[in-house]
C-alpha positions in Angstrom: 19.2 -9.3 33.7 17.0 -6.1 34.9 18.4 -4.1 31.6 16.7 -7.0 29.1 13.1 -7.5 31.0 13.0 -3.7 30.8 13.8 -3.4 27.2 10.9 -5.8 26.3 8.3 -3.9 28.3 9.1 -0.9 26.2 9.1 -3.1 23.2 5.8 -4.7 24.9 4.3 -0.9 25.6 5.4 0.7 22.1 3.6 -2.3 20.1 0.5 -1.7 22.1 0.5 1.7 21.3 1.2 1.3 17.7 -0.9 -1.0 17.5 -3.8 1.3 19.2 -3.0 4.4 16.8 -3.4 1.8 14.4 -6.7 0.7 15.1 -8.2 4.1 15.5 -6.4 5.2 12.1 -8.3 2.1 10.5 -12.0 3.1 12.9 -11.3 7.0 11.8 -11.0 5.6 7.6 -13.8 3.4 8.0 -16.3 6.1 9.1 -15.4 7.8 6.0 -15.7 4.9 3.7 -19.5 4.4 5.4 -20.1 8.1 4.1 -17.9 7.4 0.8 -19.7 8.4 -2.9 -17.8 6.5 -5.3 -16.5 8.0 -8.1 -16.5 6.5 -11.6 -13.5 5.5 -12.4 -14.1 3.8 -9.2 -16.5 2.3 -10.7 -15.3 2.0 -14.2 -12.4 -0.5 -12.0 -15.3 -2.5 -10.6 -17.3 -3.1 -13.4 -13.8 -4.1 -15.4 -13.2 -6.7 -12.6 -16.8 -8.0 -12.8 -17.3 -8.1 -16.7 -13.7 -9.1 -18.0 -11.6 -12.4 -18.0 -8.0 -12.3 -17.0 -7.4 -12.0 -21.1 -10.1 -9.7 -21.8 -8.5 -7.2 -18.6 -5.2 -7.0 -20.5 -6.4 -6.3 -23.6 -8.2 -3.8 -21.8 -5.2 -2.2 -19.9 -4.2 -0.3 -23.3 -7.3 1.9 -23.0 -6.9 2.3 -19.3 -5.4 5.2 -17.5 -3.7 2.5 -15.0 -1.7 -1.1 -14.9 -3.4 -3.8 -14.2 -2.7 -4.8 -10.6 -5.8 -3.1 -8.9 -8.0 -4.8 -11.0 -6.8 -8.1 -10.7 -7.3 -7.2 -6.7 -10.4 -6.4 -7.2 -11.4 -9.5 -9.7 -12.0 -11.6 -6.5 -14.3 -9.9 -4.8 -16.8 -9.6 -7.5 -16.8 -13.5 -8.4 -17.0 -13.9 -4.5 -20.5 -12.4 -4.7 -19.1 -9.5 -2.6 -20.7 -6.1 -2.4 -19.8 -2.9 -4.3 -18.0 -1.6 -0.7 -15.8 -4.3 -0.4 -13.1 -1.9 -2.7 -12.9 0.7 -0.4 -12.7 -2.0 2.5 -9.9 -3.5 0.2 -8.6 -0.3 0.0 -8.3 0.4 3.7 -6.6 -3.0 4.4 -3.6 -2.2 2.0 -3.7 1.3 3.7 -3.5 0.2 6.9 -0.6 -2.9 6.2 1.0 0.5 5.0 0.2 2.2 8.0 1.7 -0.6 10.0 4.9 -0.5 7.9 5.7 2.8 9.1 4.9 2.7 12.5 7.0 -0.7 13.0 9.6 -0.3 10.6 9.9 3.5 9.6 13.1 5.1 11.7 11.0 8.1 12.6 9.7 9.7 15.6 6.5 8.9 17.2 4.5 12.0 16.2 5.9 12.3 12.5 4.8 9.0 12.2 1.0 10.2 13.5 1.3 13.1 11.7 1.9 11.1 8.6 -1.0 8.7 9.3 -3.7 11.7 10.2 -2.9 13.8 7.3 -5.1 13.8 4.2 -3.7 11.8 2.2 -3.5 8.7 4.2 -6.7 9.6 6.4 -9.0 10.3 3.2 -7.3 10.1 -0.6 -5.4 6.1 -0.5 -8.0 4.8 1.9 -10.9 6.0 1.5 -11.1 6.6 -2.6 -10.6 2.6 -4.0 -8.2 3.7 -6.5 -5.0 1.6 -7.3 -3.2 4.4 -5.5 -3.4 2.8 -2.1 -0.7 0.9 -3.4 1.6 3.4 -3.3 2.3 3.9 0.2 2.7 0.3 0.4 5.1 -1.0 -2.2 7.2 2.4 -1.1 7.7 1.3 2.2 8.4 -1.8 1.2 11.1 -0.8 -0.8 12.7 1.3 2.0 12.6 -1.5 4.0 14.3 -4.0 1.9 16.3 -1.7 0.7 19.0 -2.0 3.6 19.7 -5.4 2.4 19.0 -5.1 -1.5 22.3 -7.0 -1.8 22.0 -10.1 0.6 18.3 -10.4 -0.7 17.7 -9.2 -4.0 14.8 -10.6 -5.3 12.8 -9.2 -2.2 13.9 -5.3 -3.0 13.2 -5.8 -7.2 10.0 -7.2 -6.3 8.8 -4.0 -4.9 10.1 -2.5 -7.3 8.5 -4.6 -9.9 5.8 -4.1 -7.8 5.4 -0.2 -7.5 5.8 -0.2 -11.6 1.7 -1.9 -11.1 0.5 1.1 -8.9 -0.1 4.1 -11.3 1.7 5.3 -14.5 3.3 8.7 -12.5 5.7 5.9 -10.5 7.5 4.4 -13.3 9.6 7.1 -13.0 10.1 6.1 -9.5 10.9 2.6 -10.1 13.2 3.1 -13.3 14.9 6.1 -11.0 15.5 3.3 -8.2 16.3 0.7 -10.7 19.3 3.0 -12.0 20.8 3.5 -8.6 20.5 0.2 -7.7 22.1 -1.1 -11.2 24.9 1.5 -10.9 25.4 -0.1 -7.5 26.0 -2.9 -8.6 28.0 -2.2 -11.4 30.1 0.3 -9.2 30.8 -3.2 -7.1 
């Protein structure tokens, strides 16, 4: 009986520690956001979301270098009249969700998780610079999380692959490879 109580206490301590790390991560990146000056391509995505209807946005995508998911995520922010910085906050929130998946679900030691979170990609490039790239870690972690249950719950794994396709053109290779491996496994039985 005391062994179960000890495990619950360990889980509770771990959750508190992970929540503290996540809070520090968010505050750390928020300090960068407050000093960040947007780049032209960040403003381009905001302006497309502001000025185009959804059918016009889909038509415009043939001229853009990114899929439409990021622009569709920005549209509600623009339509609600939120300030421009809300785009950066959205990037940070998406990366906070990815960080939470990394902390709570990844089978890695805590020091490795912390090093990953506070490396330059996770602590500046993805959360602060508001581009569709912030979606890549979230969907990659989702793919990894749902990989184990891909046979029992194929829709979740398939959805994570489909969402990865909507992050960046370069991720088509990863999504395609994951799909081919999944297909080969299905054929092999």
